C-alpha positions, 0 to 999 in steps of 0.5 A: 500500500503506497503512502500519501504524498502529502504525509510524506512531505510533512514527515520530511520537514525538520523538527528542530528550531527555525533557522535564522538568517545570518546578520546583515542579510535580509529575508527574501520574502520581507523587503527591508524597510527604512526607519523614519529616524534614519531618514531624518538623521541622513537629512540633517547630516546632508544639510550640515555638510552643505552648510559647512561647505558654504561656510568654507567657501565664504571664509576662503573668499574673505568672509565669515561663515556665520553672520554676526553684527556688533556695535563695533561693526556699526560704529566702523561704518561712516554714516552709521558712526555719525548717526550714533554720534548725533544721539549724544554721549553714550555714557550716562551723564551726571544729574543736577536735580532742582525740586522747587515748590512753594514751601522750600527748594531742594537741590541734589547732584548725583553721579551717573549711577544715581549716587548722591554727591551733595543734597541740600535744601534752603533750610540747611542754609539757615532759612526758617519757615516761609523764607525757605520758599523765597526766590533769594533762598533758592538763589543762595542755595544753588550758588552754595551748591555750585561753589561746593562742586567747584571746591571738590574739583567736580568740574574737572570730573563732570564731562556731561550733566543733565539738569532736571527741574521739578515743581513750579516754585520760585526756586525754579527760576532762581536755579536757572539764573545761577546756572546761566550766571557767573556762579555756574560758568564752570559747569555750564558747558557740561550741560547736555540736556534739560528736562522737566520732571514735574508730576502732573495729575490728570484726574487722580485723587481729590486735592486738599481743601485750600487754606483760608485765613480769617 
């Protein structure tokens, strides 16, 4: 009696573990797929190589492979340097603060880092009560401060100064007269800016009740 050919083929199949193909060879039945991470890595490497080649060509021609802009480069050009000089001094100036209100006058001179050199008011000169807010008190105060600055040789150190006016008291005009007069001739040439820092109220809180005598 003959054997069934299907059974004969089954008996001839190996019964051991399945054989694995050697490393580096792909199975003929399943095509090898390219991973997405490998494609991104190849793209980045190609882009970097093109950038390096372009940078080398730029450096050979005398340029820089990377674009850089600094203030020194801007200052090196002719028209740009002039534009920067028109903006004024690059360093912070000294400040001459005048706070003049109807009751007193305060003068403070500060360094570029805002540290005070001298700070005085009309009361420090001996003026009492209502006399502290007069024109004469503010004039003498400004002249005294200017004299102290000249004695300390600050006129040799100060290269640029900003005058900051605040308030509408009589000391505002008095301080201006001193700076324009003989007392302020040592520091008058260093003034590069005059600004008004008076605080103006738009709406805001209710003002105090006006004082009425009698």
